[in-house]
N, C-alpha and C positions, 0 to 999 in steps of 0.2 A: 290177284287184285288186292291192293292195299287199301284200307279204310282211310278216309281223309282225316278222321280223328283217331289218335293212338291210344284211346281208352276204351275198354268195353263198357257199354252203357246198360244199366240194369235198374229197373224199378222194383223195389221190394216193399211189401206191405207189412205193416206192423202186425196186423191180424195173423200173419203166417210166419213172421220171422221174429217175433218178440223174444224168443228164447236164445236167439243168436247175439253174439258180440262181434265187433269188428274183426278180432283175431280169429274167431271160430269160422267166420265167413271166408276170410282170406286163406285159412288153412284148407277149408273144404273146396274153394275154387281154384287155389294155386295161382302163382304168378303175381303180377301187380294187382292192387286193389281196384275193381271196377269203379266207373263213374256212377255214383249212386244216387237215385232219386227215391225219397221214402214217401209212401202213401200211408195214411192211417189205417187203411182197410175198412173204412167206414161203410162202403157199399157192400163188401163181402159180408161185414158183421151184420148189416141191416138185413140182408137177405137170408141169414141164418139165424136171425134173432138174438144175436150176441151183443153184449154191451161192451164198449171200450171205454176204460177209465182215461179221462183227460190227463190227469196227474201222471198215471202210469206211462202214457204215450209221450208226454212232455219229457219226463225222466229218461225214458228210452233214448229219446233224440239227444238229450244232453250227454248220455253215457256214450254215444257214438261220436261225440265231438266233431271233429272236422271231416269225418269219413264220409258224410253226406254232402254232395253237391247242391242238393235241393231237398227240401222236405215241405209237405203239404199240411194244411190245417186238418183238424179232426172235424170232418164235415157231418152235420146231422142230417141225413136224408130226409127231405120233406119239411124241414124246419129251418128256415133261412135265418130266423132270429137267434136260435141256439148256435147255429154256425157262426154267426158274427160274434157271439158271447165267446165261443171257444177260441176264436181267433185273437180276441182281446186277452183271454186267460193265458194262452201260450205266450203271447208277447210280454205279458206281466211276468212270465217265468225267465224273461230274457232271451227268448227265442224269436225267430223271424220266419214263420211258416208262411208259404204263399197261400193266398185265399182261394177258396173254391166256390165257383158260381155254377148253379145246376139249372137244367131245363125246367121251366115252370116257375122259376122264382121271379120276384118283381124286378123290373129293369133298373129301379133306382138302386138296388143292391149292387148291380154290376157297375153302374156309374160311380158309386162309392169306391168300389175296388180299383177301377181304372184311374180315378183321381188321386188315389192314395198309395198304390203299389204299381211297381214296374212289371212284375211277373204275376199272372193270374191264371189259375187252372179252370177249365171248363169241364163239368161233369154231368152225370146222368144222361149221357148220350147213347150208352150201349144198346138200350132197347129200340132206338130209333135208327141204328146204323143202316138198316135195309129199307128204311122209310124215308127216302130223300126228299119227299114232298113236305115232310115235318121238320127234319133236322137242318136241311139246307138254308131255309128262311131264317131259322133261329140263329144259325151260325153267321149269316150274313149281317144280321142285327148286331151280334156280339162284336164282330170285326169293325162295323160302322162306328159303334160306340168307343172302340179302343182309342186311346190317345196315341199320339206319335211315339211315345216310350213304351207303349204296352206290348208285352210279350206274352203269347198265350200258349199254355199247355193243354193238350187234348187228352183227357183221361179215356182210356179204352177206345182209342180211335182205330178200330179194326177194319174200316173201309178205306181202301186206297183212293177211291173216288173222293171221299170227304177230305183225305189228308192232302191230296195234291191240289184241291180247289182253292186252298187258302194259304196264307203266308204264316204258318205256324212256327212258333220257336222250337217247340218240341212236342212229341206225342209218345204215348206208350201203347203197346199192343201184345196181346197174346196170341195173334193170328199165325204168328211164325211157327206155333207148335202143331199146326193142323197136319203137317206130314207125318210126324211120328205119333200123334194122337188118333188121326181119323183117316190116315192114308192118302191125303190129298196134298200133293207136293207143289208149293208155290214156286213157280218158275218166273224169274224176272225177265222180261223181254225189253231190252233196252231201247231198241228202235221204236217201240210203241209207247214206252214210258208206262208200262202197266204189268200187273201180274197175270199169269195164266196158270191154271191148276191142271196138273197131271195126276190122274188116279192111279195109285199104285196097282200093278197088275195089268193095266191097260196099255198094251204095247203100241197101239196106233197113236194114242195121245202122247206118250213118252217119246216115241220116235220123232214125232213132229217137232219137238223141241230139243232134239239131239245136240245141236249146236250150242244152244244157251246152257244146256246142262253141263257140257264139256267146258265151256268157257268159265262158268261160275266155280266148278269144282273139277279140275283137270283129272283127278284120279278116280272120278266116278263117271260112268257113262249111262246113257238112257236105259240100257238093258238092266242096270242095277236097281231101277225102279219098276221096269217093265215085268221083270221076273221076280215073283214073290219069294223065291227061294234065295235070291241074291240080295234082296232087300234087308237092311239092317237099320236099326233105330239110331246108331251112331251117324251113319251116312245121311240118314234123314235130317237129324239135327244140325249136321255141319252144313248141309246144302241149304236148309232153310235160312241158317245165319247169313251165308253169303249172298243169298237172294235179297234179303232184307237190307244188307249193307249196300248192295248195288242200288236198291231203290233209294236209300238214304242219300247216296252220292249223287244220284240223278236229280233229286229235289234240291240238293245243296247247289249244284251247278245251275239249275233253271232258275232258282230265286236268288242266287248269289248271297246265301246266308249260311249261318252256322247251324242249320237245322240238324236235329238230333232225334233218333228213335231209340227209346229205352224198351228193351225186351222184358217181358214179364212171363214167369213161370214159378209156380209154388214149389216145383221140384228141383232142389239145388243140383242133383246129379245130372239133370238135362242141361242146366246152365253151365255146369263145369265142362261138358263136352263142348258146348258152343264157345266157351271162353278159351278153351285149349286151341280150337281152330283159329279164333281171332288173334290169339298170341303168335301163332305160327305165320299169320299173315303179315304181321308188323315186325317180325323178326328180322 
């Protein structure tokens, strides 16, 4: 299965990647440079009680030059006024970050963004991804307020139910790491347009999706996940990538858009394995 887009899509966070340069990342990842989306890491920093310097973030973005396809504002979690100030400050530095609107912020802030920007990120959703009665009405309101030109990015959109319910321009997710972190293999079921999970070591579950597993990664069979002795981290990473690429293609076809999913992981070695598989697909 070949991806519709010929570039590996990756979201990197300044909080985790600030010591990297484009050359260092390219050397580590190998092959062509990925399509990069930069997040300030404001959420990660907030949860860990770490401060991020606006000037340092801005200078880091500048140092990367054209390497970034997109980069986001340094959002101040819980302080929409500071977030607006950060947006203005980065623009004063000659940068063009996409603004970030969070759950719980005043709606007139979103109205300001959609009136002045074509690309807007929606954040603060991660805690609500399993609370659909909370997040779905909020997202409906966001999309209603969007203008005809508005393209939305969903930060941390880990729920496929949320992803497929709206016409996103892009999302990022770390859910693809579940197979090699937690032993829960995400199997894309094309005819149902959804993911099913196979628990590593559960032969009954894995055999049920034998056809889908073989189709997504021909050199790996259901027994490679059913038997813990055959299970390898590399195969789990490769399979997860292919499963998420299939989901991306499905939504591109359904919505007739250039929808894109940016993968997220702070471990570069995991991403390198995924990119190697991606590069093999498009070769």
